[in-house]
N, CA, C and O of each residue as an XYZ file, in Angstrom:
452
protein
N      29.647    -15.632    -32.973
C      29.781    -14.942    -31.699
C      30.943    -15.585    -30.941
O      31.073    -16.808    -30.885
N      31.779    -14.731    -30.364
C      32.933    -15.205    -29.619
C      32.572    -15.588    -28.188
O      31.439    -15.420    -27.737
N      33.588    -16.112    -27.490
C      33.365    -16.543    -26.099
C      32.999    -15.381    -25.182
O      32.137    -15.524    -24.316
N      33.644    -14.240    -25.365
C      33.335    -13.085    -24.520
C      31.908    -12.604    -24.765
O      31.197    -12.253    -23.823
N      31.490    -12.588    -26.028
C      30.120    -12.188    -26.331
C      29.119    -13.163    -25.719
O      28.091    -12.745    -25.187
N      29.410    -14.443    -25.791
C      28.538    -15.451    -25.180
C      28.456    -15.244    -23.667
O      27.379    -15.340    -23.079
N      29.585    -14.964    -23.053
C      29.615    -14.704    -21.615
C      28.778    -13.478    -21.264
O      28.044    -13.492    -20.275
N      28.879    -12.418    -22.064
C      28.102    -11.205    -21.805
C      26.602    -11.465    -21.955
O      25.802    -10.975    -21.158
N      26.223    -12.236    -22.979
C      24.806    -12.569    -23.162
C      24.314    -13.417    -21.986
O      23.216    -13.189    -21.477
N      25.109    -14.381    -21.557
C      24.734    -15.202    -20.390
C      24.548    -14.332    -19.155
O      23.625    -14.547    -18.370
N      25.425    -13.350    -18.987
C      25.324    -12.444    -17.834
C      24.047    -11.606    -17.924
O      23.371    -11.386    -16.918
N      23.726    -11.147    -19.113
C      22.498    -10.371    -19.304
C      21.264    -11.217    -19.001
O      20.320    -10.740    -18.371
N      21.274    -12.466    -19.449
C      20.142    -13.364    -19.186
C      19.998    -13.593    -17.681
O      18.884    -13.579    -17.156
N      21.113    -13.803    -16.990
C      21.067    -14.017    -15.543
C      20.517    -12.777    -14.826
O      19.711    -12.893    -13.903
N      20.957    -11.601    -15.258
C      20.453    -10.361    -14.650
C      18.962    -10.195    -14.898
O      18.214     -9.825    -13.993
N      18.530    -10.469    -16.128
C      17.103    -10.339    -16.457
C      16.278    -11.332    -15.644
O      15.198    -10.988    -15.165
N      16.767    -12.546    -15.482
C      16.055    -13.546    -14.696
C      15.954    -13.106    -13.242
O      14.902    -13.246    -12.618
N      17.050    -12.574    -12.703
C      17.028    -12.118    -11.309
C      16.100    -10.924    -11.135
O      15.443    -10.799    -10.101
N      16.035    -10.046    -12.129
C      15.109     -8.913    -12.046
C      13.661     -9.389    -12.016
O      12.848     -8.872    -11.250
N      13.338    -10.378    -12.854
C      11.969    -10.919    -12.837
C      11.683    -11.588    -11.490
O      10.596    -11.427    -10.935
N      12.633    -12.320    -10.977
C      12.461    -12.973     -9.674
C      12.318    -11.928     -8.579
O      11.534    -12.110     -7.647
N      13.065    -10.840     -8.680
C      13.002     -9.772     -7.690
C      11.595     -9.192     -7.610
O      11.100     -8.908     -6.519
N      10.950     -9.015     -8.761
C       9.594     -8.480     -8.759
C       8.629     -9.440     -8.067
O       7.714     -9.007     -7.367
N       8.831    -10.729     -8.259
C       7.990    -11.719     -7.580
C       8.242    -11.694     -6.073
O       7.307    -11.822     -5.282
N       9.502    -11.530     -5.679
C       9.836    -11.458     -4.250
C       9.184    -10.224     -3.630
O       8.605    -10.299     -2.546
N       9.281     -9.103     -4.317
C       8.677     -7.870     -3.812
C       7.168     -8.039     -3.628
O       6.616     -7.631     -2.606
N       6.512     -8.630     -4.602
C       5.069     -8.868     -4.489
C       4.767     -9.807     -3.327
O       3.789     -9.612     -2.606
N       5.604    -10.824     -3.145
C       5.416    -11.762     -2.039
C       5.591    -11.104     -0.685
O       4.827    -11.374      0.241
N       6.590    -10.242     -0.560
C       6.808     -9.521      0.703
C       5.609     -8.634      0.999
O       5.115     -8.608      2.126
N       5.148     -7.917      0.004
C       4.025     -7.016      0.198
C       2.768     -7.787      0.581
O       2.047     -7.394      1.498
N       2.509     -8.879     -0.118
C       1.325     -9.678      0.180
C       1.433    -10.313      1.568
O       0.447    -10.377      2.302
N       2.618    -10.777      1.920
C       2.818    -11.385      3.237
C       2.573    -10.404      4.357
O       1.934    -10.739      5.354
N       3.084     -9.181      4.198
C       2.858     -8.154      5.213
C       1.385     -7.764      5.274
O       0.847     -7.501      6.350
N       0.745     -7.730      4.122
C      -0.664     -7.333      4.067
C      -1.568     -8.370      4.732
O      -2.533     -8.009      5.405
N      -1.262     -9.647      4.548
C      -2.111    -10.717      5.057
C      -1.808    -11.115      6.494
O      -2.584    -11.848      7.107
N      -0.701    -10.647      7.036
C      -0.270    -11.079      8.357
C      -1.089    -10.376      9.439
O      -0.903     -9.185      9.688
N      -1.993    -11.115     10.080
C      -2.865    -10.532     11.107
C      -2.084    -10.055     12.326
O      -2.572     -9.215     13.081
N      -0.882    -10.579     12.526
C      -0.070    -10.164     13.666
C       0.371     -8.710     13.499
O       0.447     -7.970     14.480
N       0.664     -8.295     12.259
C       1.217     -6.973     12.009
C       0.173     -5.901     11.820
O       0.516     -4.719     11.811
N      -1.042     -6.248     11.674
C      -2.039     -5.210     11.495
C      -3.327     -5.785     10.967
O      -3.425     -6.988     10.724
N      -4.299     -4.948     10.792
C      -5.591     -5.408     10.296
C      -5.454     -6.015      8.902
O      -4.689     -5.533      8.068
N      -6.202     -7.066      8.676
C      -6.176     -7.753      7.382
C      -6.521     -6.770      6.267
O      -7.555     -6.104      6.314
N      -5.649     -6.686      5.263
C      -5.907     -5.816      4.125
C      -5.451     -4.384      4.303
O      -5.765     -3.550      3.454
N      -4.733     -4.057      5.349
C      -4.280     -2.679      5.564
C      -3.019     -2.426      4.737
O      -1.906     -2.685      5.197
N      -3.198     -1.921      3.518
C      -2.071     -1.744      2.602
C      -1.052     -0.740      3.125
O       0.152     -0.978      3.034
N      -1.514      0.368      3.666
C      -0.586      1.374      4.187
C       0.278      0.819      5.310
O       1.481      1.074      5.367
N      -0.343      0.065      6.194
C       0.407     -0.514      7.302
C       1.407     -1.547      6.799
O       2.529     -1.627      7.300
N       1.002     -2.333      5.816
C       1.896     -3.336      5.240
C       3.113     -2.669      4.618
O       4.240     -3.137      4.782
N       2.882     -1.582      3.906
C       3.995     -0.866      3.288
C       4.929     -0.306      4.354
O       6.151     -0.373      4.214
N       4.356      0.242      5.413
C       5.168      0.774      6.504
C       6.043     -0.316      7.108
O       7.223     -0.079      7.367
N       5.498     -1.487      7.334
C       6.245     -2.585      7.946
C       7.351     -3.102      7.024
O       8.395     -3.534      7.513
N       7.156     -3.070      5.731
C       8.104     -3.667      4.787
C       9.020     -2.632      4.141
O       9.740     -2.974      3.203
N       9.025     -1.392      4.601
C       9.793     -0.333      3.959
C      11.273     -0.668      3.876
O      11.878     -0.472      2.822
N      11.875     -1.164      4.946
C      13.300     -1.504      4.925
C      13.579     -2.609      3.908
O      14.575     -2.558      3.186
N      12.709     -3.592      3.856
C      12.863     -4.675      2.887
C      12.756     -4.140      1.468
O      13.539     -4.521      0.599
N      11.787     -3.257      1.228
C      11.630     -2.679     -0.102
C      12.853     -1.854     -0.490
O      13.252     -1.853     -1.655
N      13.447     -1.159      0.464
C      14.651     -0.370      0.174
C      15.799     -1.283     -0.242
O      16.537     -0.971     -1.176
N      15.949     -2.399      0.445
C      16.991     -3.363      0.063
C      16.726     -3.929     -1.321
O      17.646     -4.068     -2.127
N      15.479     -4.253     -1.593
C      15.124     -4.785     -2.906
C      15.387     -3.748     -3.999
O      15.829     -4.106     -5.091
N      15.126     -2.485     -3.724
C      15.362     -1.428     -4.710
C      16.856     -1.287     -5.003
O      17.247     -1.094     -6.154
N      17.689     -1.383     -3.967
C      19.138     -1.321     -4.191
C      19.610     -2.510     -5.014
O      20.445     -2.362     -5.907
N      19.080     -3.681     -4.714
C      19.419     -4.892     -5.452
C      18.982     -4.748     -6.915
O      19.714     -5.128     -7.829
N      17.788     -4.199     -7.125
C      17.285     -3.996     -8.479
C      18.174     -3.029     -9.251
O      18.486     -3.276    -10.416
N      18.583     -1.940     -8.623
C      19.438     -0.956     -9.291
C      20.780     -1.577     -9.678
O      21.292     -1.320    -10.768
N      21.346     -2.389     -8.796
C      22.621     -3.046     -9.100
C      22.468     -4.019    -10.263
O      23.342     -4.095    -11.127
N      21.369     -4.758    -10.290
C      21.128     -5.694    -11.398
C      20.939     -4.956    -12.719
O      21.449     -5.384    -13.755
N      20.214     -3.859    -12.678
C      20.012     -3.085    -13.906
C      21.328     -2.514    -14.416
O      21.589     -2.536    -15.619
N      22.161     -2.003    -13.510
C      23.468     -1.486    -13.934
C      24.306     -2.597    -14.566
O      24.938     -2.388    -15.601
N      24.311     -3.774    -13.943
C      25.080     -4.896    -14.480
C      24.556     -5.314    -15.849
O      25.339     -5.608    -16.752
N      23.228     -5.342    -16.007
C      22.625     -5.715    -17.281
C      23.058     -4.744    -18.377
O      23.528     -5.166    -19.433
N      22.901     -3.448    -18.128
C      23.210     -2.460    -19.162
C      24.712     -2.343    -19.415
O      25.126     -2.056    -20.538
N      25.517     -2.558    -18.405
C      26.964     -2.567    -18.610
C      27.347     -3.701    -19.567
O      28.152     -3.504    -20.477
N      26.767     -4.887    -19.358
C      27.034     -6.028    -20.242
C      26.486     -5.765    -21.642
O      27.140     -6.085    -22.634
N      25.289     -5.183    -21.726
C      24.696     -4.874    -23.024
C      25.571     -3.908    -23.815
O      25.825     -4.122    -25.001
N      26.028     -2.857    -23.166
C      26.854     -1.868    -23.862
C      28.190     -2.467    -24.296
O      28.680     -2.159    -25.383
N      28.773     -3.303    -23.473
C      30.029     -3.951    -23.860
C      29.798     -4.908    -25.021
O      30.629     -4.990    -25.926
N      28.689     -5.627    -25.009
C      28.343     -6.518    -26.119
C      28.176     -5.715    -27.409
O      28.667     -6.117    -28.464
N      27.487     -4.588    -27.320
C      27.305     -3.740    -28.496
C      28.645     -3.224    -29.014
O      28.853     -3.150    -30.225
N      29.541     -2.871    -28.118
C      30.874     -2.409    -28.523
C      31.649     -3.516    -29.226
O      32.284     -3.272    -30.251
N      31.603     -4.729    -28.684
C      32.303     -5.854    -29.300
C      31.740     -6.163    -30.680
O      32.494     -6.422    -31.617
N      30.430     -6.136    -30.807
C      29.801     -6.424    -32.099
C      30.124     -5.340    -33.125
O      30.349     -5.641    -34.297
N      30.148     -4.098    -32.693
C      30.494     -3.008    -33.605
C      31.949     -3.130    -34.057
O      32.254     -2.912    -35.229
N      32.845     -3.474    -33.136
C      34.256     -3.643    -33.488
C      34.423     -4.797    -34.474
O      35.201     -4.693    -35.422
N      33.706     -5.884    -34.260
C      33.793     -7.030    -35.161
C      33.273     -6.675    -36.552
O      33.753     -7.212    -37.550
N      32.287     -5.768    -36.621
C      31.721     -5.345    -37.904
C      32.585     -4.289    -38.580
O      32.251     -3.829    -39.672
N      33.687     -3.898    -37.952
C      34.593     -2.929    -38.549
C      34.207     -1.486    -38.318
O      34.765     -0.584    -38.943
N      33.264     -1.258    -37.433
C      32.843      0.110    -37.137
C      33.796      0.736    -36.126
O      34.443      0.038    -35.346
N      33.870      2.050    -36.155
C      34.660      2.763    -35.155
C      33.956      2.614    -33.810
O      32.753      2.852    -33.702
N      34.694      2.227    -32.810
C      34.108      1.985    -31.490
C      34.641      3.024    -30.513
O      35.826      3.016    -30.177
N      33.766      3.921    -30.056
C      34.214      4.916    -29.077
C      34.455      4.249    -27.727
O      33.916      3.177    -27.451
N      35.256      4.879    -26.900
C      35.467      4.317    -25.560
C      34.166      4.356    -24.766
O      33.252      5.104    -25.113
N      34.074      3.555    -23.703
C      32.857      3.568    -22.882
C      32.580      4.962    -22.337
O      33.503      5.723    -22.046
N      31.297      5.288    -22.204
C      30.905      6.593    -21.690
C      31.245      6.696    -20.211
O      31.743      7.724    -19.752
N      30.975      5.631    -19.468
C      31.251      5.610    -18.026
C      32.543      4.839    -17.787
O      32.744      3.753    -18.329
N      33.396      5.405    -16.984
C      34.662      4.769    -16.668
C      34.756      4.616    -15.158
O      34.461      5.557    -14.420
N      35.166      3.436    -14.690
C      35.376      3.232    -13.262
C      36.638      3.970    -12.842
O      37.685      3.840    -13.477
N      36.533      4.737    -11.780
C      37.665      5.506    -11.288
C      37.898      5.136     -9.841
O      36.955      5.043     -9.054
N      39.161      4.923     -9.490
C      39.529      4.623     -8.111
C      40.395      5.767     -7.617
O      41.478      6.010     -8.149
N      39.919      6.468     -6.600
C      40.662      7.602     -6.056
C      41.228      7.197     -4.708
O      40.497      6.785     -3.807
N      42.536      7.320     -4.584
C      43.198      7.008     -3.329
C      43.670      8.314     -2.701
O      44.307      9.135     -3.361
N      43.358      8.497     -1.444
C      43.744      9.714     -0.732
C      44.952      9.394      0.121
O      44.926      8.477      0.941
N      46.010     10.159     -0.081
C      47.228      9.968      0.710
C      47.071     10.693      2.044
O      46.589     11.824      2.092
N      47.473     10.044      3.104
C      47.415     10.641      4.436
C      48.818     11.049      4.859
O      49.793     10.346      4.593
N      48.902     12.197      5.523
C      50.188     12.665      6.021
C      50.569     11.898      7.276
O      49.719     11.604      8.116
N      51.835     11.580      7.397
C      52.319     10.988      8.647
C      52.352     12.056      9.719
O      52.415     13.246      9.408
N      52.311     11.649     10.972
C      52.368     12.607     12.081
C      53.648     13.426     12.031
O      53.644     14.595     12.418
N      54.746     12.834     11.559
C      56.023     13.535     11.535
C      56.035     14.642     10.488
O      56.821     15.579     10.620
N      55.193     14.575      9.448
C      55.175     15.584      8.398
C      54.323     16.802      8.760
O      54.468     17.853      8.134
N      53.442     16.687      9.752
C      52.490     17.748     10.045
C      53.139     18.975     10.674
O      52.672     20.084     10.416
N      54.165     18.846     11.466
C      54.736     19.979     12.183
C      56.050     20.433     11.620
O      56.879     20.918     12.391
N      56.312     20.315     10.325
C      57.590     20.674      9.740
C      57.653     22.120      9.257
O      58.536     22.453      8.467
N      56.742     22.993      9.706
C      56.724     24.376      9.255
C      57.789     25.212      9.936
O      58.108     26.288      9.429
N      58.344     24.798     11.020
C      59.284     25.611     11.797
C      60.656     25.628     11.210
O      61.552     26.271     11.756
């Protein structure tokens, strides 16, 4: 295995570890909101969920980003391994695209006359 493959595997391991930690954090937030007598009756699951909704939304975005990073590294690792084995390697299915929008200067807007 080459250095790039090792780096990709390390990145995948880090993403997987963070995903597991994220699930523990989510459970901790939910349990904390549920047990907090200040925020509502003890054991009120619906109220706990209502109070932690913004936190859960942030955690969900973080989870989605980690999953994308994990699978991006996995697919690149698979491509590198296939190329090393002499197999035909198609280009990545998803390609990052940067679109730049040009803005007209004020002097260009009234040149119809």
